[in-house]
Every structure is written in C-alpha cells, then in structure tokens.
N, C-alpha and C positions, 0 to 999 in steps of 0.2 A: 505493499500500500504506499508506504514512503518514497520506495522507488517510483511508484506511478505518479505520485503527487510532485516529485523534482522533475520528472520528464515534464507533466503538463505546465509547470512554473515555467521551465525553460522554454518550452514551445510558446507559451504565451508572451514572455520576455522577447523573444525574435519576433514575433508576430507582431507585437506592439511597436517595437522599435522600426519596423519595416513599414509598418502603417503610418507613424508618425512621419518617418523621412519621405514616404510617397505625396502624404497631403502637404507637407511643408512645400514640397516641388511643385505642385499643381495651385498651389494657394487657395484650397478649398473653403476652408474657415477659419475663424478663430477661437472656436469652441470645439472641444474635442469630445464626442459622446461615445461614452465608454459602455457598452452592453454585456451583462453578466446572466448567466444561465445558472440559477442557483433553486435548491429546495427551499420555498418559502412557506410551505405547507406541506401536511402529510407528515409521514414519520420520520425525515430526516430536516424538518424546518428548524431546529435549534440550532444545526450547523450553518444552514444556508443563510438565515437572519442574521446569526453572528459572524459570518465572513461578509454578508452585505453591509452591516453596519461597520465593519472594520474598513472595508472599502471606501464607502462614503467619509467617513472620518479622515482617512488620509486623503482624499481629493479635497475635502473642506481645508485641510491644512496647506494643500500645495495652492490652492487658490487664494488662501489668506495670504500667501508669501508673493503674489503678483501671478500665480499660474505657471504655466511650463513654458521657458524660454527656449524655442528651436531656432537658431539662426537668426536672433535678433528679434523675433516676434514672440510675443507673450501670448498663450493659449489658456484658455479657461477650461477645467475639465467638468465634466458633467457624467454621472452614473446613473444608468437604468438598469435595474433588476428584472428578469424574467421568470416567472415562478414556474417551474417545472414539476410541480405537485409532489415531487418525491418518486416521480414514475419514469422510467426509462424512456419510454415511448414519445412522453412529452418532452423529456430532456434533448433528445434528438432531432425532435421536430423544432423546438427552440435553437439547438445548435445549428441547424440547416438555415433558419432563418437568420441569424446572426452572421452566419458565414457567407451564404449565396445571396441574399436578397438585400446587402447592406443596409440593414437597420440603424447602424452605428458606424463612426468612423473606426471605432476599436472594438473587437469582440473578444470577451472572455469567455470560452467556450464549456470550461467546468470551473467551478470554484471549488 
C-alpha cells in the first residue's frame, strides 16, 4: 500500500509539473483549478474528507502568500473535490472525467 501511494504521489507530481508548464507556455489562465477524486461519503469518507481538507489548507496557505509564481506570473490555486462515494466504479468514472474531459487545469486522480 505504501509503495502504491508513493507511486501515485510521484505520478501526480510529474503530471502537476507538466500541466503547470504547459499552462504557462500557452497563457491559459491565472487561476489553476485542481480536481481531486476522493471518497467524501461511504466507508472511506473519513480518509477522503481529511485529505481534501489538507489539500484545501495547503492551497489556502499558498494563496495567502501570493499564489504560485511561475515564470514571473502569479497563479491562484483553487481545489474542487469530486466524491467517488467510496465506490470503485464511481472513482473510475471521475478519474476519466478529470483526465479526459479537462474539467480542471490539474487533476489528482487518486487521493
């Protein structure tokens, strides 16, 4: 489980870095929307709610310091958590939406 978590964190970090660079190069926005796939209800809700709150707190702290500076441009961060209801099929559906339908600038497929 720990090895899998580390792998997801590494993939998320690489994807996030690539997305931020891509957004900066085309000048798409000054607010970066981060989408997360989390169990906010159901049997895993206690984990998903805690993770979502942690991400929101970190984003709040980054924004309070002026946001994320990339190439001289400041970007505010915004987080939107999507509830997978602790169900695998729901999590897959949300992951597909986050990745393939570009609902966000940056997508976190698994929290």
